[in-house]
N, C-alpha and C positions, 0 to 999 in steps of 0.2 A: 564534933562541927561538920557541919553540911556544907559541901564546896559544891556552887552552882556553876552549871557551865556556862562560860561569857556569853555565848549567841545567845542564849534565851532571856530574856529581860524578867525581871522578878514578877512582874505584873504577870504577864503571859503563862509563866508557870504555874503562878497561882491560879489561874482561870484552867490551865490542865489538870491541875489537883482536882477541883472543884468538879470538873467535867467527869473526871475519872468516878470520885465519889459518886456521883450523882448516878453514871451508870452502872455502878454496883448495887446502890441500893434498888434500882429500877430491877437490876435481874434479881436479886434476893425477893423484890415483892410480886416478880411474875413466876419464879418458883412456887413461892406461896399461894399463888392463885393457882397453879397448875396442881399441886398436891390437895387444896380445897375444891378441885373439881368445877372451878368457873367456866372452863372453856370445856366442857362436857363435849359439846356438840361440834367442837372444831379439830384439827390436827394439832399436835402439840405446838403451840405458837413459839415463834422466836420472837425477840425483843425489838428487832427493826420490821416486824410486821404489826406490831400493838401501836397505836398512835398514843400520844400522851393522855388524851381526854379518856380513850378507851381503857388506859390502865388507871386513871382515877377514877373513873367509874366502876370498875370491876373491884378494886380494892376497897370504895367505898361500901359495896355490897356485900363482899365476900371476907373480906377480913377484919380483923381486932383493931380495938383503938390503938396500939401500940404501932400497927402498921399504918394505920390512918395518919397517926401523927408523923410518920415517916414520910408521908408526901409532901407536908409541911417544908421538910428538908430542902425538897428538890423541885418543888413547884411554888408558884405565889398563892397565896390565900385568895386572890381575886378567881385566879384560874379555876382553882378547888371549888369555889362558890358559885362559877358559872355553870361548871360539869353539872355539880349539885343540882343546881334550879334549874336548868336545861333537862337533864335526863333522869332525875331521881324525883325531885320536888312534885312534878306531875302525878307520878303512880303512887295511887293508894295503895298498893300493897304495901308500901315503904311508911306508911305516915308514920307508925311510932319509933320507926328508925329516924325517919327526918327530922320529928321532933326533937329526938336526942343531939342531931347533927345541928341543927338550928340553934340550940340552946348551947350546946359543949365548945362545937367548933365555929361558929359562927356568933356567937354572942347576941343572939336575938332576943330582945327579951320578952314578946308575947309569941311564942312558937306556934301556937294554935292559929291565931290570929293570921300572922303570916304565910301558914303553909296552907290555910283555907282562901285566902286571898291568890297564893300563887297558881292554885289548883282551879280555882275561877278562871283566872286570868288565861290560862292554859286551854281552857275549854272555850274561852271567848275568842282566842286567836284561831281554834279548829272550825268554828262554827260561822267565820267572817269570810 
């Protein structure tokens, strides 16, 4: 039987536990990225110096699918998708990986068409 302190409402306690779990997952992902040398040109980063968008981007690029799926337990699909669309999709070096992400993570039916459109739109913005 768990005894809860009277001063902390149950909902607040639940939010604290979720926040603690999110921090632990972020630390595990950051340590994995450090081991994979994703920050090779930086000093060893601390969790408080890495933005959520940077962490998402680096995990998408440098981690395996298990770690990528962990992102979905701490960030919304829309946030992950936004980072992917803004930072990875326009980069043709990641075309094959982006095709996999489009189909597997974001359930896009025609990944090739979607990627081509995204790349084209990116270059239109740059030339405007």
